[in-house]
N, C-alpha and C positions, 0 to 999 in steps of 0.2 A: 749536694748528693744525699748526705747523711740525713738531712731533714727530709726528703722525700721520702727516702727508705723510712725513717720512722714513722711518718706518715701515712704511708702505707699499710707497714706493719700494727698499727692501730685499726685500721681500717679493716684488715684482713682479721682483728682479735674480734672485733665487734661485728664482723658478721658470722664467724663462729660461735658465738655467744646467741646473738638471733636465732640463727638455725636450733640450738637446742634447747631456748626457750619457746621456738615452736614445738618443737616435739614433746619437749615436758608436758606443753598444755595438750596435746591430743590423748595423754595416757594419763593414769592415776599415778600418785606419787610413787608407788614401789614400781614403776613400768608396766602394769598389767591395760591391757588393751581395751579389758570390759568386754560384758556381753556381746555374742555373733547374733543377729538378727538371724528368727527360724525361718524357715521358707515360709513364701506365702499359704496361707492355710492353715499354719499347723500352727502348735501351744506346746505350751510344755505340759500340760494333759494327754494331748491328742500322742504326741512322742513319747510317753511313758505309758499309754495305754499301749500303743503296738510293740514297744520295748516289753510290756507284761505279755502281751499275747507271744510274740516269740518265745520269753522265757519259759513259758507253758509246751512250747512245741520242741521244747530242748534245743534249742537253736545254740546257745553257749556252749554245750558241749560239741556242737559243730566248729566252732569259734574254738576252742581248745583243741580240737583235731588238727584243723587249719593250721593253727600254733605252732602245733609239734611237728611240721610238714607232711602229714598224711593226706592222702588223697583226699579228693572229695569227688561227689559227682556233681555236674551243672547246678541240679538243682539247689544241693546243700551250699557250695559256693554263692549261687545265688543270695541265700538266707544269711550267708557269711555276710557278706557285701551290706546288704541291707540293715544285718543288725550294726555293723559299724558305724553304718552312715547316721542310723536313729541315733547311736550312743551319743556320737560327736556331735549331732545336732544337741542331744537332750545336756551333754557336758559342754559344748560350747557357750549356749544360751545363758547357761548358770541354773538351769530348772533344777538343780541338785540343791540351791542355796535356800 
């Protein structure tokens, strides 16, 4: 019996090591999963262009107000949501690198 449990234990250790190796192969050495793909039809330049337009319209100030808990009109809330979405695309796609 002791031999069977030793063998089972070794298989368990090998299985865990295999799972860890598979996870490590899917990410970089520091655990970073890498850049996320941008939505179809988008490039880093188009995303940055839209962010620049929203910057010019004062959307970052609306984002600040929303973050501070102030009430926003539905149109301002839509601007804030779109700005955050585009910023997530920009940063997730590694456009800033």
